[in-house]
DOPABA-102528 format. One line per field, with one value per residue (C-alpha): residue number from 0; residue in three letters; x, y, z. Coordinates in steps of 0.001 Angstrom, whole numbers. Layout:
N
i [NUM;...]
aa [ala;...]
X [X;...]
Y [Y;...]
Z [Z;...]
This chain:
568
i [0;1;2;3;4;5;6;7;8;9;10;11;12;13;14;15;16;17;18;19;20;21;22;23;24;25;26;27;28;29;30;31;32;33;34;35;36;37;38;39;40;41;42;43;44;45;46;47;48;49;50;51;52;53;54;55;56;57;58;59;60;61;62;63;64;65;66;67;68;69;70;71;72;73;74;75;76;77;78;79;80;81;82;83;84;85;86;87;88;89;90;91;92;93;94;95;96;97;98;99;100;101;102;103;104;105;106;107;108;109;110;111;112;113;114;115;116;117;118;119;120;121;122;123;124;125;126;127;128;129;130;131;132;133;134;135;136;137;138;139;140;141;142;143;144;145;146;147;148;149;150;151;152;153;154;155;156;157;158;159;160;161;162;163;164;165;166;167;168;169;170;171;172;173;174;175;176;177;178;179;180;181;182;183;184;185;186;187;188;189;190;191;192;193;194;195;196;197;198;199;200;201;202;203;204;205;206;207;208;209;210;211;212;213;214;215;216;217;218;219;220;221;222;223;224;225;226;227;228;229;230;231;232;233;234;235;236;237;238;239;240;241;242;243;244;245;246;247;248;249;250;251;252;253;254;255;256;257;258;259;260;261;262;263;264;265;266;267;268;269;270;271;272;273;274;275;276;277;278;279;280;281;282;283;284;285;286;287;288;289;290;291;292;293;294;295;296;297;298;299;300;301;302;303;304;305;306;307;308;309;310;311;312;313;314;315;316;317;318;319;320;321;322;323;324;325;326;327;328;329;330;331;332;333;334;335;336;337;338;339;340;341;342;343;344;345;346;347;348;349;350;351;352;353;354;355;356;357;358;359;360;361;362;363;364;365;366;367;368;369;370;371;372;373;374;375;376;377;378;379;380;381;382;383;384;385;386;387;388;389;390;391;392;393;394;395;396;397;398;399;400;401;402;403;404;405;406;407;408;409;410;411;412;413;414;415;416;417;418;419;420;421;422;423;424;425;426;427;428;429;430;431;432;433;434;435;436;437;438;439;440;441;442;443;444;445;446;447;448;449;450;451;452;453;454;455;456;457;458;459;460;461;462;463;464;465;466;467;468;469;470;471;472;473;474;475;476;477;478;479;480;481;482;483;484;485;486;487;488;489;490;491;492;493;494;495;496;497;498;499;500;501;502;503;504;505;506;507;508;509;510;511;512;513;514;515;516;517;518;519;520;521;522;523;524;525;526;527;528;529;530;531;532;533;534;535;536;537;538;539;540;541;542;543;544;545;546;547;548;549;550;551;552;553;554;555;556;557;558;559;560;561;562;563;564;565;566;567]
aa [unk;unk;unk;unk;unk;unk;unk;unk;unk;unk;unk;unk;unk;unk;unk;unk;unk;unk;unk;unk;unk;unk;unk;unk;unk;unk;unk;unk;unk;unk;unk;unk;unk;unk;unk;unk;unk;unk;unk;unk;unk;unk;unk;unk;unk;unk;unk;unk;unk;unk;unk;unk;unk;unk;unk;unk;unk;unk;unk;unk;unk;unk;unk;unk;unk;unk;unk;unk;unk;unk;unk;unk;unk;unk;unk;unk;unk;unk;unk;unk;unk;unk;unk;unk;unk;unk;unk;unk;unk;unk;unk;unk;unk;unk;unk;unk;unk;unk;unk;unk;unk;unk;unk;unk;unk;unk;unk;unk;unk;unk;unk;unk;unk;unk;unk;unk;unk;unk;unk;unk;unk;unk;unk;unk;unk;unk;unk;unk;unk;unk;unk;unk;unk;unk;unk;unk;unk;unk;unk;unk;unk;unk;unk;unk;unk;unk;unk;unk;unk;unk;unk;unk;unk;unk;unk;unk;unk;unk;unk;unk;unk;unk;unk;unk;unk;unk;unk;unk;unk;unk;unk;unk;unk;unk;unk;unk;unk;unk;unk;unk;unk;unk;unk;unk;unk;unk;unk;unk;unk;unk;unk;unk;unk;unk;unk;unk;unk;unk;unk;unk;unk;unk;unk;unk;unk;unk;unk;unk;unk;unk;unk;unk;unk;unk;unk;unk;unk;unk;unk;unk;unk;unk;unk;unk;unk;unk;unk;unk;unk;unk;unk;unk;unk;unk;unk;unk;unk;unk;unk;unk;unk;unk;unk;unk;unk;unk;unk;unk;unk;unk;unk;unk;unk;unk;unk;unk;unk;unk;unk;unk;unk;unk;unk;unk;unk;unk;unk;unk;unk;unk;unk;unk;unk;unk;unk;unk;unk;unk;unk;unk;unk;unk;unk;unk;unk;unk;unk;unk;unk;unk;unk;unk;unk;unk;unk;unk;unk;unk;unk;unk;unk;unk;unk;unk;unk;unk;unk;unk;unk;unk;unk;unk;unk;unk;unk;unk;unk;unk;unk;unk;unk;unk;unk;unk;unk;unk;unk;unk;unk;unk;unk;unk;unk;unk;unk;unk;unk;unk;unk;unk;unk;unk;unk;unk;unk;unk;unk;unk;unk;unk;unk;unk;unk;unk;unk;unk;unk;unk;unk;unk;unk;unk;unk;unk;unk;unk;unk;unk;unk;unk;unk;unk;unk;unk;unk;unk;unk;unk;unk;unk;unk;unk;unk;unk;unk;unk;unk;unk;unk;unk;unk;unk;unk;unk;unk;unk;unk;unk;unk;unk;unk;unk;unk;unk;unk;unk;unk;unk;unk;unk;unk;unk;unk;unk;unk;unk;unk;unk;unk;unk;unk;unk;unk;unk;unk;unk;unk;unk;unk;unk;unk;unk;unk;unk;unk;unk;unk;unk;unk;unk;unk;unk;unk;unk;unk;unk;unk;unk;unk;unk;unk;unk;unk;unk;unk;unk;unk;unk;unk;unk;unk;unk;unk;unk;unk;unk;unk;unk;unk;unk;unk;unk;unk;unk;unk;unk;unk;unk;unk;unk;unk;unk;unk;unk;unk;unk;unk;unk;unk;unk;unk;unk;unk;unk;unk;unk;unk;unk;unk;unk;unk;unk;unk;unk;unk;unk;unk;unk;unk;unk;unk;unk;unk;unk;unk;unk;unk;unk;unk;unk;unk;unk;unk;unk;unk;unk;unk;unk;unk;unk;unk;unk;unk;unk;unk;unk;unk;unk;unk;unk;unk;unk;unk;unk;unk;unk;unk;unk;unk;unk;unk;unk;unk;unk;unk;unk;unk;unk;unk;unk;unk;unk;unk;unk;unk;unk;unk;unk]
X [10;1303;1091;460;3233;837;1430;-1042;104;-1838;-272;3171;2573;1447;4548;6788;5212;5755;9411;9855;8265;10459;13581;12561;11779;15195;17146;20471;21587;24434;27349;30132;32018;33233;35406;38348;37630;39025;38577;40176;38654;37507;36473;35890;36262;36749;35961;38324;39876;43351;45136;43469;42327;38721;36980;36250;38630;38388;40603;39695;41050;41640;42676;42141;40445;37338;38154;41604;44415;44702;47059;48276;46814;47838;45879;43884;43778;41227;41686;38760;39201;36585;33602;33357;35585;38226;41669;43599;46812;47651;51173;52225;50752;51292;53304;54523;52016;50228;48454;45261;43451;39927;39549;40884;40231;41748;42833;45591;47630;50729;48985;50374;46993;46639;44823;46941;45760;45398;44958;43616;44934;43580;45298;47435;49317;50624;48490;49875;50038;50653;51725;50528;53081;50339;49688;48177;51362;51884;54872;54684;55914;54338;57583;58507;54996;53066;53917;55262;52128;50223;46438;43573;41679;38582;38527;40617;39426;40920;39541;40811;39603;41440;40674;44262;43943;45536;44066;44368;43718;41524;41486;39285;41387;40063;43269;46003;44199;41863;38963;36860;39089;38102;41168;41561;40365;39806;43062;43424;46595;47328;49015;51998;50998;53322;51738;53625;51490;51629;49213;47300;44486;44892;44818;42002;39499;38277;36880;37918;38117;38430;35778;35192;34858;35029;33728;33413;34470;32644;33407;30460;29071;26557;25571;25797;28753;31075;33516;33915;32413;33123;30873;32431;30397;30852;29709;29261;25702;23934;24018;27462;29216;27209;28389;29106;29087;32230;31490;34235;34661;36006;39675;39891;38988;36191;33665;31414;27675;25104;22656;19308;20027;22149;22656;23323;26132;26509;28959;28855;27274;26430;25237;22728;19873;16826;14118;15509;16038;19741;20783;22645;20850;22430;21803;23540;23726;22664;22428;18884;17753;17158;19842;17868;18960;18871;17744;18506;16996;19069;16808;17382;19368;21480;18721;18316;15353;15235;13070;13964;10278;10537;12279;9791;10335;13329;14061;16408;19492;23270;23814;27218;26919;24591;24592;22113;21501;18772;18229;14906;16164;13331;15509;15518;17947;16839;18690;20590;21559;24489;23199;25402;24228;21073;19393;19887;20938;17889;16780;14356;12458;12238;8866;10579;10046;12495;10058;11655;9788;11572;11264;12480;12316;15142;18299;19413;18995;22387;23175;26492;28184;28510;30633;30783;29110;30084;28086;29446;29098;31656;30500;30504;26925;25470;23978;25312;26257;26938;29952;29920;32796;32557;34111;33468;31672;30883;33442;34516;33759;33093;30118;29139;25545;24994;22351;19959;17480;16966;19959;21117;19727;19898;22677;24484;23015;24860;23622;25717;28381;30546;33911;36423;38252;41565;44648;47905;48981;45683;44418;40773;38808;35618;33731;30872;29010;27714;25666;24643;22749;24742;26832;30179;32677;33974;30578;30468;32903;32345;33291;34490;33935;35010;34463;33966;34906;33748;35233;34566;35960;33261;35811;35172;38092;37708;39358;39332;38046;39637;37993;38734;36437;33052;30939;32965;35186;37487;39161;41823;41929;44803;44455;41075;40917;42466;38955;35673;34267;33600;31069;31484;29401;29896;29682;29908;29116;28735;30348;27164;27734;24853;25940;24768;25481;24869;23717;26170;27050;28128;31105;31662;35222;35091;38054;38742;36536;39299;40923;44554;44280;45455;46262;42973;44641;42496;45244;47019;50706;54028;52727;50318;53075;54971;52003;51917;55674;55482;52942;54260;53255;51107;48055;46360;45273;42308;42244;45412;44613;42923;42265;41152;43900;44604;47940;49409;51318;51998;48309;47636;50686;49310;46025;47877;50009;47054;45418;48608;48131;44350;42744;39237]
Y [14;3475;5902;9606;11992;14888;16067;14765;13593;16441;19029;17592;17793;21415;22279;20475;22394;25711;24875;23826;27001;29074;27306;27825;31524;32167;32343;33697;31402;32403;30003;32028;28766;29103;32007;31911;33044;36611;39786;42495;45945;45549;48515;47278;44185;43430;40103;38960;35825;37190;33800;33155;29618;30143;30841;34019;35052;38277;40820;42962;46393;46293;49319;50126;53331;55422;59096;58485;56338;52891;50022;49245;46002;43473;43539;40263;37884;35056;32227;30152;26361;26292;25453;28660;27608;30245;30211;33240;33372;37012;36493;34200;36351;39914;39511;42685;44965;46713;50001;51882;50624;51898;50659;47957;47354;45366;46172;45193;48324;47053;45274;41791;40091;39628;41762;44105;45703;49290;50063;53399;54520;56906;59347;61184;58072;57075;54610;51149;49543;45775;44072;40523;37932;36089;33550;35794;36708;40448;42800;46349;48568;51819;53690;53307;53425;56026;59703;60510;61843;61238;61121;60681;58321;56159;54747;54196;52989;51873;53140;54035;57647;58926;55883;55097;51456;51435;51815;55158;55693;57960;58490;60141;62564;64568;66321;66287;64754;61881;60947;63268;66236;69305;70405;67663;67069;64035;62894;61664;59743;58952;55720;56002;52661;50565;50987;54095;57039;60796;63109;65186;66314;70010;69786;67266;67956;71329;73664;71338;72584;71177;68672;67563;64027;62085;58580;56903;57174;55344;55209;54513;55518;58168;59420;56292;57621;54761;56866;56611;59350;59662;60034;61205;60640;62851;62669;66446;67699;70430;71636;73123;70184;67344;64415;65359;63782;64470;64105;62869;64549;61266;62305;62194;65806;66204;68869;68522;68945;67863;65162;65230;67981;67565;64529;63952;61993;59394;56556;54791;54890;52022;52141;49853;49995;49725;50096;48486;51651;50991;53988;53531;54801;55467;54531;56337;54510;56960;59703;60999;63182;61410;58771;57040;55576;58010;56591;58649;57907;58623;60236;61161;64256;64309;64945;63116;62581;61892;58724;57962;57273;54187;52356;50992;50994;53342;53636;55993;53805;54166;52190;52038;50194;48603;46345;45551;41863;39928;37421;36123;35693;37665;39968;43134;44255;43802;45458;44576;47199;46700;47672;48981;47848;46206;42855;41796;43154;44599;43025;44643;43149;45208;45169;45771;49531;50480;50298;48389;46637;44999;41240;40359;36616;36372;36480;35096;37650;38560;41515;42949;46103;45722;48337;46811;44097;42153;39962;37174;33460;32309;28669;28094;26814;29443;31649;34923;34791;37613;38378;41240;42738;44095;47087;49792;47427;43885;41026;41996;38545;38801;36850;34621;34162;31321;31816;28835;30506;30193;29558;32326;31414;34848;35930;39251;42351;44351;47858;50112;49508;51812;52627;55048;57672;56662;57710;58923;55367;54547;52432;52321;50575;48581;49388;47633;48359;45097;44203;40970;39848;41818;44971;45934;48722;46665;45717;41920;39104;37513;34117;35773;38924;39139;41205;39454;41357;40620;42404;42211;38682;37476;35842;36366;37462;37105;39532;39148;42310;43656;45453;49224;50356;49736;47689;48663;46347;47195;45424;47289;47264;48758;50955;49714;52622;50364;49358;51153;49566;46411;44803;43794;42188;41459;37998;37493;35044;35138;32608;30486;29825;31968;33448;36585;37234;40801;42059;42869;46601;48274;50676;53003;54261;56169;54158;53155;50558;49863;46422;46821;50501;49886;53487;54816;57456;56477;54648;51284;52128;51600;52802;49899;47431;49011;48375;44692;44306;46264;43799;40672;37483;39406;37407;40151;42630;41366;44698;43908;40200;40798;37186;36076;33502;34470;36158;38982;37032;36503;36122;39641;41006;39409;41260;44598;43855;42757;46080;48124;51510;51559;54696;55724]
Z [8;-931;1957;1483;2394;2736;-854;-3430;-6833;-8397;-6102;-6815;-10557;-10265;-8225;-10663;-13514;-11768;-11154;-14820;-16085;-13809;-15086;-18689;-18113;-16568;-19805;-18499;-15678;-13432;-13772;-12171;-11492;-15102;-13981;-11620;-8060;-7735;-5773;-7885;-8387;-11999;-14150;-17736;-19878;-23499;-25165;-27930;-29280;-28442;-28686;-32062;-31301;-32347;-29046;-27189;-24397;-22388;-20632;-17615;-16847;-13111;-11060;-7439;-6365;-7052;-6408;-4908;-6255;-4698;-5494;-8982;-10268;-12908;-16167;-16176;-19180;-19030;-21534;-22805;-23078;-25880;-23768;-21715;-18839;-18180;-16603;-15411;-17500;-16732;-15458;-18273;-21020;-19681;-16530;-14914;-16593;-13728;-13378;-12614;-15675;-16484;-20058;-22384;-26109;-28954;-32490;-34888;-34632;-36438;-39272;-38621;-38337;-34598;-31995;-29914;-26680;-25479;-21784;-20573;-17216;-14614;-12203;-14789;-15848;-19266;-21268;-22102;-25564;-25563;-28763;-29487;-30684;-32631;-29893;-27269;-25410;-25045;-24771;-23514;-26338;-25098;-24779;-28455;-30022;-28041;-27460;-23998;-22334;-19160;-19116;-16705;-18963;-18542;-22078;-25200;-28603;-31916;-35270;-38722;-38575;-41696;-43926;-44740;-43764;-40273;-36765;-35025;-31290;-29199;-25477;-22925;-20875;-17970;-17105;-14510;-11516;-12328;-14599;-12475;-13460;-15429;-17420;-20023;-23619;-25733;-27422;-31000;-32008;-35652;-36766;-39165;-40789;-38657;-35226;-34124;-33022;-33036;-31174;-33723;-31418;-32004;-35781;-36083;-33300;-34642;-32057;-29261;-25705;-22220;-21239;-17657;-16267;-19498;-18784;-22181;-25770;-28598;-32305;-34583;-37982;-36950;-40414;-42602;-44632;-43666;-41732;-37976;-35878;-32177;-29128;-25859;-22721;-19680;-16048;-16127;-16524;-18509;-22065;-21994;-20374;-21861;-23920;-27511;-30963;-32958;-36682;-39019;-42423;-43864;-43532;-39747;-38982;-36415;-35420;-32382;-31747;-29216;-30262;-28473;-25926;-22862;-20645;-16958;-15264;-18003;-17620;-20965;-24414;-26744;-30364;-32073;-34578;-32295;-34943;-38060;-40163;-40763;-38607;-35346;-32265;-28849;-25237;-22395;-19052;-16322;-18995;-18431;-15540;-12282;-12888;-15621;-19001;-21965;-25323;-28428;-31823;-34958;-37569;-41179;-42179;-39017;-36468;-33172;-30882;-27140;-26784;-23220;-22513;-24782;-21883;-19344;-16487;-16379;-12670;-10898;-10407;-10522;-13726;-15417;-18727;-21275;-24327;-27064;-27923;-29671;-26883;-28244;-31864;-33388;-35467;-33323;-30631;-27011;-24122;-20980;-18341;-15997;-12549;-9759;-6296;-7654;-7127;-10788;-14142;-15985;-19282;-21718;-24645;-27858;-29623;-32976;-33068;-30331;-27448;-24554;-21709;-18795;-18186;-14700;-15289;-17753;-15649;-12282;-9540;-7956;-5714;-6758;-8056;-11827;-13585;-17053;-19164;-22265;-24570;-26806;-27447;-24872;-24679;-28477;-28558;-30845;-28128;-26748;-23053;-20583;-18419;-15865;-13894;-10379;-8676;-6079;-3662;-2724;-3032;-6563;-7982;-11697;-12981;-15899;-17185;-19633;-22264;-22374;-24750;-28535;-30764;-33100;-36502;-38082;-40440;-39925;-41588;-44255;-43371;-45612;-48322;-50356;-51846;-50425;-52505;-53962;-52034;-53632;-54385;-56172;-53317;-52528;-49833;-50187;-47021;-45276;-42053;-40541;-37500;-35794;-32728;-30163;-29810;-28336;-28894;-31834;-33246;-33237;-33773;-37240;-38525;-41692;-43755;-47419;-50517;-53855;-57019;-60525;-63521;-67249;-67454;-65085;-62812;-59075;-56890;-53109;-50648;-46933;-45174;-41971;-39050;-38984;-36137;-34616;-37092;-40225;-42281;-45221;-48163;-50081;-53886;-55775;-58891;-60110;-62562;-65216;-66203;-66770;-63649;-61721;-59372;-55808;-53042;-49341;-47902;-44160;-41381;-37617;-35282;-35347;-39064;-40335;-43745;-45468;-49094;-50217;-53628;-56365;-56357;-59582;-59473;-62422;-62240;-65483;-66757;-70313;-72055;-74584;-74088;-73058;-72070;-68480;-67548;-68989;-71183;-74189;-76119;-75934;-76023;-74297;-70967;-70882;-71616;-68701;-66405;-67372;-66825;-63525;-62132;-63820;-61973;-59499;-58347;-56301;-58960;-60975;-62736;-64637;-65078;-68418;-69321;-65849;-65498;-61901;-62549;-64642;-67283;-70968;-71832;-70567;-72473;-75657;-75238;-74900;-77893;-80070;-79400;-79556;-81304;-80846;-79447;-78414]
């Protein structure tokens, strides 16, 4: 005989159902055991496959002290084993590099194909540039590569601001005391092409002046012209001291304006297309009055609208960071807010038009002091996870939230494409602005991005594209003016294997339509023979590969000779 334990079968089934529903609803489950136990004062993190083994690692900028300088701390490098379990390899990979770090970002500054690391330091201390050896081991080369200057900096970012094919650098700088100072200005350093930098702030940031308490710096394409504009966020309040948009003229010269009025005590900005109109909108953590998030919509013709009321609820809270991510895989960007001294990070569902409503059931509730948040597929299962870093209060244990929700089945979006002007060497860049299911200061981490070129022969040439700043990739083509034009398209994938193939875009270069007229002077002559001989055996210039054989060779010379003396 079965005896009753006081809980009927029906009651038990109902309870089990409730527990199952709760488990299903909680999409982001805390699994901090994936991270090493630590208690360092962490300010910001950046996710990157810095050891180039195919999985996402991350680095944390640690630095003790809020308003007054504490102890110098080691920069922390956490290496992924491929499944989302991390080990601290800081000493082995960057041993001896300590400081009062507030920001860390990655970019290939020396053009050798691996991600280097920039560290922004507070308390009027020189920034640190670490060069990657290709396997994720870093050497401090700041003294030789950066100008000798001390900054009070909360952020640094890489971007190719002058469209010359290399990554320049920008820094917040609040002056001679700390990031809360009032006598600094944003700094812009230009790359010489080999990863050595010169400060050109005064010449390039037109109308620049001192800016107090700079907390964040974000590069993004604000006006859909495929150059990188700059947004500088400040903790100062009011219209005169508010965060400002610096608009790039395409050559790396910037002028500043406000967007949608002033903001208040902002700590960070993030850019993402909230309503599907192919324009990047902005969210400022703590940027609206009353310590609320500020949401700014990017309209046509360079206008901006304050749509803070589109976030519901939008409580008064001391929030420090935010990220967009499509956690329900419905094709629009949802939102996560990093909450300082809260019971959980706040997650908002986008209705597709940019209206955000909080869902408190989606993430494990944890009381901590989050200063920064990163989103990426750390476990390699096709879903974007969350890592938060802790500072200012609590036990400083950074946290991992595994995404158990829907898999990412949506391919990246190709928002804008175009061709840069030719430089003095005849080089042009095919440019593309891409987006995927989450945002970061570098956009997203693709599986691959390439440009495919098709000339008059019909043969398709494939060129790998390289990242040049938030959401923008570039492929160089040399002297394409040897033909009347060509077609190109962008093909890209995310790390989940979802592939997007763009439409063919026609480029009319105004070159010669006469076969063999390689310098477009209207005649086939000795100069065209010189071009063939100058690029003999080259396999990278489809423009001079007249017969589509894959190389500049005797077949191409024969075409020139057979048309020799002809003129348009």
